C-alpha positions in Angstrom: 31.2 67.4 33.6 28.8 66.2 36.2 25.8 67.9 34.6 26.4 65.8 31.4 26.2 62.4 33.0 22.4 62.0 33.6 21.4 63.1 30.3 23.7 60.6 28.6 22.6 57.7 30.9 20.7 58.4 34.1 22.1 55.1 35.6 25.5 56.5 35.6 24.7 59.2 37.8 23.6 56.7 40.5 26.8 54.6 39.6 29.0 57.7 40.2 27.4 58.5 43.5 27.7 54.9 44.8 31.3 54.8 43.7 32.2 58.0 45.6 30.2 56.7 48.5 32.1 53.5 48.7 35.6 54.8 47.7 35.9 58.2 49.3 32.8 59.5 51.4 30.5 57.0 53.0 28.2 59.7 54.2 27.2 60.9 50.7 23.5 60.8 50.1 23.4 62.5 46.8 25.1 65.0 44.4 23.4 67.9 42.7 24.4 70.5 40.1 23.2 73.9 41.1 23.9 77.5 40.6 24.7 79.3 44.0 22.5 82.4 44.6 24.3 85.6 43.5 26.8 83.9 41.2 27.1 83.2 37.6 28.6 79.7 37.7 27.1 76.3 38.5 28.7 73.9 41.1 28.4 70.2 42.2 26.9 70.0 45.8 27.1 67.1 48.1 24.4 66.1 50.5 26.0 64.3 53.5 22.8 64.2 55.3 24.0 66.7 58.0 22.2 69.9 57.2 22.7 71.9 54.0 24.4 70.6 51.1 28.1 71.4 50.8 30.0 72.5 47.6 32.3 69.5 46.4 35.2 72.0 46.8 34.7 71.9 50.6 35.0 68.2 50.9 38.9 67.8 50.2 41.2 67.1 47.4 40.4 63.2 47.5 36.7 64.0 46.9 37.4 66.5 44.2 40.0 64.3 42.4 37.8 61.3 42.5 34.8 63.2 41.3 36.8 64.8 38.4 38.2 61.4 37.2 34.7 59.6 37.5 33.0 62.4 35.6 35.6 62.4 32.8 34.9 58.7 32.3 31.0 58.8 32.5 30.7 62.1 30.6 33.3 61.6 27.8 33.3 57.9 27.5 37.0 57.5 26.6 38.4 54.3 25.5 41.8 55.3 26.9 42.4 57.6 29.9 45.8 59.0 30.8 46.4 60.4 34.2 49.7 61.7 35.4 50.7 61.4 39.2 47.3 59.8 39.8 47.9 59.8 43.6 47.8 63.6 43.8 45.3 64.8 46.4 44.7 61.2 47.8 45.6 60.2 51.3 47.6 57.0 51.4 45.1 55.3 53.8 42.2 55.8 51.4 44.1 54.7 48.1 43.2 51.0 48.1 39.4 52.1 48.3 39.9 54.6 45.6 41.6 52.0 43.4 38.8 49.6 44.0 36.2 52.0 42.9 38.2 53.2 40.0 38.9 49.7 38.7 35.3 49.0 39.0 34.3 52.0 36.9 37.0 51.3 34.3 35.8 47.7 34.0 32.1 48.8 33.8 32.8 51.6 31.2 35.4 49.6 29.2 38.2 52.2 29.7 41.7 51.5 29.6 43.8 53.6 32.1 47.4 54.6 31.9 48.6 56.2 35.1 51.9 57.4 36.4 53.0 57.6 40.0 56.1 57.9 42.0 54.3 56.7 45.1 55.1 53.2 46.4 51.9 53.6 48.6 49.8 54.2 45.5 51.4 51.2 43.7 50.7 49.0 46.7 47.2 50.0 47.0 46.5 49.4 43.4 48.0 45.9 43.6 45.9 45.3 46.6 42.8 46.4 45.0 43.7 44.2 41.8 44.4 41.3 43.8 40.7 41.2 45.1 39.5 41.0 41.4 39.1 38.3 39.1 41.8 37.9 36.4 44.8 40.0 36.3 43.3 43.5 35.4 46.5 45.4 36.2 49.9 45.9 34.7 52.7 47.9 36.1 55.5 49.2 33.8 58.8 50.1 35.0 61.0 52.2 32.8 64.8 51.7 33.0 67.8 52.8 31.0 69.5 49.9 29.4 72.9 49.1 31.0 74.5 48.4 27.7 73.1 51.4 26.0 72.2 54.3 28.5 70.5 56.2 25.6 67.8 53.6 25.3 65.0 52.9 27.7 63.4 49.5 28.2 60.0 48.8 29.9 59.6 45.9 32.3 55.9 44.6 32.7 54.7 43.2 36.0 51.4 41.5 36.7 49.8 41.3 40.0 51.7 38.1 41.2 55.1 39.6 40.1 54.1 42.9 41.8 53.2 41.2 45.0 56.5 39.4 45.0 58.5 42.5 44.2 56.8 44.3 47.3 57.4 41.4 49.5 61.1 41.6 48.6 61.0 45.5 48.9 62.3 45.7 45.2 62.3 49.2 43.9 59.3 49.5 41.5 59.0 53.3 40.8 
């Protein structure tokens, strides 16, 4: 989807590169869409300012995952985005920066995200990123079976303050 971003809005290509630079790969100078010699397919290449450009596939799962999510947002302009197991491919120490970048692009592009995770680290990183933002941009939903009727499920909603308290008291949130 990277090749579709600039024709739709050239500013978004710069935004995408800035977001990846600040959230995943600080050495990133630019991204380019090119067809490698001797192949029939195009690929996104990253210029890290250290020699030849590298295929994005050589920069790790976090880079690829982030690029995929951002390209989906900028190229397809969804109003709602669903991501299952959002933490897949992300290293726990980089999750807060990932969430900061993601929340910035979601706000900028007016997209509502529904993401699932079983990772406490991912939830904590999202909460920390949200606490640095104005307002209360994040909601956590925990699904539980009703005690009085185990066949029914009830959703409990937590904002950033409730989530912070739950984390401080080590309450199970997944």
